[in-house]
C-alpha positions in Angstrom: 31.0 -10.2 8.9 28.1 -9.6 6.5 27.1 -6.1 5.6 24.0 -4.8 4.0 22.4 -1.6 3.0 18.8 -0.4 3.3 17.9 1.4 0.1 14.5 2.5 1.4 13.1 2.8 4.9 9.6 4.2 4.6 7.5 4.9 7.7 4.3 3.0 8.3 0.8 4.4 8.2 -2.8 3.3 8.8 -6.1 4.4 7.6 -9.0 3.3 9.7 -10.9 0.4 8.3 -14.2 2.2 8.8 -13.2 5.3 6.8 -15.5 6.2 3.9 -12.6 5.8 1.4 -11.8 2.3 2.5 -15.5 1.3 2.5 -15.9 2.8 -1.0 -12.9 0.9 -2.4 -14.0 -2.3 -0.8 -17.5 -2.0 -2.3 -16.3 -1.1 -5.8 -13.6 -3.7 -5.9 -15.5 -6.5 -4.2 -12.4 -7.1 -2.0 -11.8 -6.6 1.7 -9.1 -4.2 2.9 -5.9 -5.8 4.3 -2.4 -4.7 5.2 0.7 -4.9 3.1 4.4 -4.6 3.8 6.3 -2.8 1.1 7.7 0.6 0.2 5.3 3.2 -1.0 4.9 7.0 -0.9 1.6 6.7 0.8 2.9 7.5 4.4 4.2 10.8 3.2 0.8 11.8 1.8 -0.7 10.5 5.1 1.7 12.8 7.1 0.4 15.7 5.1 -3.1 15.0 6.2 -4.5 13.1 3.2 -6.7 10.0 3.9 -4.5 7.5 2.2 -4.8 3.9 0.9 -2.7 1.8 -1.4 -4.8 0.0 -4.0 -3.8 -1.9 -7.1 -4.2 -5.0 -9.2 -2.7 -8.4 -8.6 -0.7 -10.0 -5.9 2.3 -8.5 -4.0 4.4 -11.4 -5.2 4.1 -10.2 -8.8 4.4 -6.4 -8.0 6.8 -4.5 -10.3 7.7 -7.5 -12.4 7.9 -7.3 -16.1 4.3 -7.5 -17.6 2.6 -7.5 -14.2 -0.3 -5.7 -15.7 -1.3 -8.6 -18.0 
């Protein structure tokens, strides 16, 4: 029988696509908002009442790899 451990199990969250924050980031970045599936602290800020988005450079496939920022 195989066993595994879950090192992280963050809850999900959603910020409405019509929020001013989402629209501002879309306008400034020239990119449309989309969803992502990975661990982040964002749901915890969201639970505290903060309008929350996750925004960063690059593709998820290269996230947290050495020299991802190049």
